[in-house]
C-alpha positions in Angstrom: 14.2 -38.1 -6.8 13.1 -40.8 -4.2 10.2 -40.2 -1.8 12.5 -39.4 1.2 14.0 -36.4 -0.8 10.7 -35.1 -2.2 9.6 -31.7 -0.9 6.2 -32.7 0.4 7.8 -35.6 2.3 10.5 -33.4 3.8 7.9 -30.8 4.9 5.6 -33.4 6.4 8.5 -35.1 8.3 10.2 -31.9 9.4 10.5 -31.1 13.1 7.6 -29.3 14.8 9.4 -25.9 14.9 10.4 -26.0 11.2 6.8 -27.0 10.3 5.5 -23.9 12.3 8.0 -21.7 10.5 6.8 -23.1 7.1 3.2 -22.6 8.0 3.9 -18.9 9.0 5.7 -18.3 5.7 2.9 -19.9 3.6 0.3 -17.8 5.4 2.4 -14.6 5.0 2.8 -15.4 1.3 -1.0 -16.0 0.8 -1.9 -12.8 2.7 0.7 -10.7 0.8 -0.7 -11.9 -2.5 -4.2 -10.9 -1.3 -2.9 -7.4 -0.4 -1.1 -7.1 -3.7 -4.2 -7.9 -5.8 -6.4 -5.7 -3.6 -4.0 -2.7 -3.6 -3.4 -3.0 -7.4 -7.1 -2.8 -8.0 -7.5 0.2 -5.7 -4.7 2.1 -7.4 -5.9 1.3 -10.9 -9.4 2.5 -9.9 -7.9 5.7 -8.4 -6.0 6.4 -11.6 -9.1 6.1 -13.8 -11.2 8.2 -11.3 -8.5 10.9 -11.3 -8.3 11.1 -15.0 -12.1 11.2 -15.4 -12.4 14.0 -12.8 -9.6 16.1 -14.2 -11.2 15.9 -17.7 -14.5 17.2 -16.2 -12.8 19.8 -14.1 -10.8 21.4 -16.9 -13.6 21.1 -19.4 -14.8 24.6 -18.4 -17.7 23.5 -16.3 -19.0 25.9 -13.6 -17.5 25.0 -10.2 -20.8 25.2 -8.4 -22.4 22.8 -11.0 -19.4 20.4 -10.7 -19.8 20.5 -6.9 -23.5 19.6 -7.2 -22.7 16.7 -9.5 -20.1 15.1 -7.3 -21.3 12.3 -5.0 -21.3 12.6 -1.2 -17.9 12.9 0.6 -18.0 9.2 1.6 -18.3 8.1 -2.1 -15.7 10.5 -3.6 -12.0 9.5 -4.0 -8.8 11.2 -5.0 -8.9 14.7 -6.5 -12.7 14.7 -6.5 -12.6 14.2 -2.7 -10.1 17.1 -2.4 -12.2 19.3 -4.6 -15.3 18.6 -2.7 -13.7 19.3 0.7 -12.1 22.5 -0.5 -15.1 23.9 -2.3 -17.4 23.1 0.6 -15.2 25.0 3.0 -15.0 27.9 0.5 -18.8 28.1 0.3 -19.1 27.9 4.1 -16.5 30.7 4.8 -17.4 33.1 2.0 -20.6 34.5 3.6 -18.9 34.8 7.0 -15.8 36.8 6.3 -14.5 39.4 3.9 -10.9 38.4 4.5 -9.7 36.4 1.4 -6.7 35.2 3.3 -8.8 33.5 6.0 -11.0 31.9 3.4 -8.0 30.5 1.5 -6.4 29.2 4.7 -9.6 27.4 5.6 -9.8 25.9 2.1 -6.2 24.8 2.3 -6.6 23.2 5.6 -9.7 21.2 4.4 -7.8 20.1 1.3 -4.8 19.0 3.3 -7.1 16.9 5.6 -8.7 15.3 2.5 -5.2 14.7 1.0 -4.1 12.9 4.2 -7.2 10.7 4.1 -6.4 9.8 0.4 -2.8 9.0 1.4 -4.0 6.7 4.2 -6.4 5.0 1.8 -3.8 4.4 -1.0 -1.1 3.2 1.4 -3.4 0.9 3.4 -1.8 -2.5 4.2 1.5 -1.6 2.4 3.2 -1.7 5.8 2.2 -5.4 5.9 4.0 -6.0 2.5 7.1 -4.2 3.8 7.0 -6.4 7.0 6.7 -9.6 5.0 9.5 -8.5 2.7 11.9 -7.8 5.5 10.9 -10.4 8.0 10.3 -13.5 5.9 14.0 -14.3 5.1 14.9 -14.1 8.8 12.0 -16.3 9.7 13.1 -18.8 7.1 16.7 -18.6 8.3 15.5 -19.4 11.8 13.8 -22.5 10.5 17.0 -23.5 8.6 19.2 -23.0 11.7 16.8 -25.0 13.8 16.7 -27.8 11.3 20.5 -28.0 11.0 20.8 -28.1 14.8 18.4 -31.0 14.8 20.4 -32.8 12.0 23.7 -32.4 13.9 22.0 -33.8 17.0 20.8 -36.8 15.1 24.2 -37.3 13.5 25.8 -37.4 16.8 23.8 -40.4 17.7 24.3 -42.2 14.3 26.8 -45.0 13.9 28.0 -43.8 10.5 27.5 -40.4 8.9 27.2 -40.6 5.1 25.9 -38.2 2.5 22.7 -40.2 2.2 22.2 -39.7 5.9 23.0 -36.0 5.9 21.3 -34.9 2.7 17.6 -35.2 3.8 18.2 -33.2 7.0 20.1 -30.4 5.2 17.4 -30.3 2.4 14.6 -30.1 5.0 16.4 -27.2 6.7 17.1 -25.3 3.5 13.4 -25.6 2.4 12.6 -23.1 5.2 15.0 -20.5 3.7 13.6 -21.1 0.2 10.1 -20.5 1.5 11.2 -17.4 3.2 12.6 -16.1 0.0 9.4 -17.2 -1.9 7.4 -15.0 0.5 9.8 -12.1 0.6 10.6 -11.6 -3.1 7.1 -10.8 -4.5 6.4 -8.7 -1.4 9.4 -6.5 -1.9 8.8 -6.1 -5.6 5.2 -5.2 -5.3 5.8 -3.0 -2.3 8.1 -0.9 -4.3 5.8 -0.8 -7.3 2.7 0.0 -5.3 4.5 2.6 -3.2 5.8 4.3 -6.3 2.3 4.3 -7.9 0.7 5.6 -4.7 3.4 8.4 -4.5 2.8 9.5 -8.1 -1.0 9.7 -7.5 -0.5 11.6 -4.3 1.7 14.0 -6.2 -1.0 14.5 -8.8 -3.5 15.2 -6.0 -1.2 17.7 -4.5 -0.7 19.5 -7.8 -4.5 19.6 -8.3 -5.0 21.1 -4.8 -2.4 23.8 -5.6 -4.1 24.6 -9.0 -7.6 24.7 -7.4 -6.2 26.9 -4.6 -4.9 29.3 -7.3 -8.3 29.3 -9.1 -10.1 30.2 -5.9 -7.5 32.9 -5.1 -8.1 34.5 -8.5 -11.9 34.3 -8.0 -11.6 36.1 -4.7 -9.4 38.8 -6.2 -11.9 39.3 -9.0 -14.8 39.5 -6.5 -12.9 42.1 -4.4 -12.1 44.2 -7.5 -15.8 44.1 -8.6 -17.0 45.1 -5.1 -14.6 48.1 -4.9 -15.8 49.3 -8.3 
């Protein structure tokens, strides 16, 4: 491959619009890889934290003791955050009302808010990946169309149009499409993977919230029965 057909040469000698398109695509690719690594780390950490907390929760430990052992709400994540929010509301409402239904509704609202915050935390920046995945091919295609338009304008002024004359222009234009695909393909693959992993974790959090709600419901029923006796 001669110098005039090398990729660095074609990029450096492309028209200003095509160079801007390539810069945007390179920047989008770099940022999407940063998001991919950061989100992958967050989800792996969340999986380990969920497994560790569930082992403690189902070990038979007293709920009051477990609540005292959990860090502050700003430091908890996942099911631990949902547990802390729900049990804190349970302890707050228990001395104020004798109605079990009101207590359970309050607990459920608190856990739903905590679950929503976990959903926001796990899905943070995934919209950016989806945007890169969907928009990059079109941005690259725009650069290609613009480059081809420029090549035809140059050919109209040439004395003789040969393959050697046309090839560099067409190659320069197609690089923009290739770069668009280079940015889009990893973004769409990891968006699907991370979204699936996030959805599975959120499903586990929801299952835990339902199980914890049932435990509190049984505790309130036992408390009511003992008070009647």
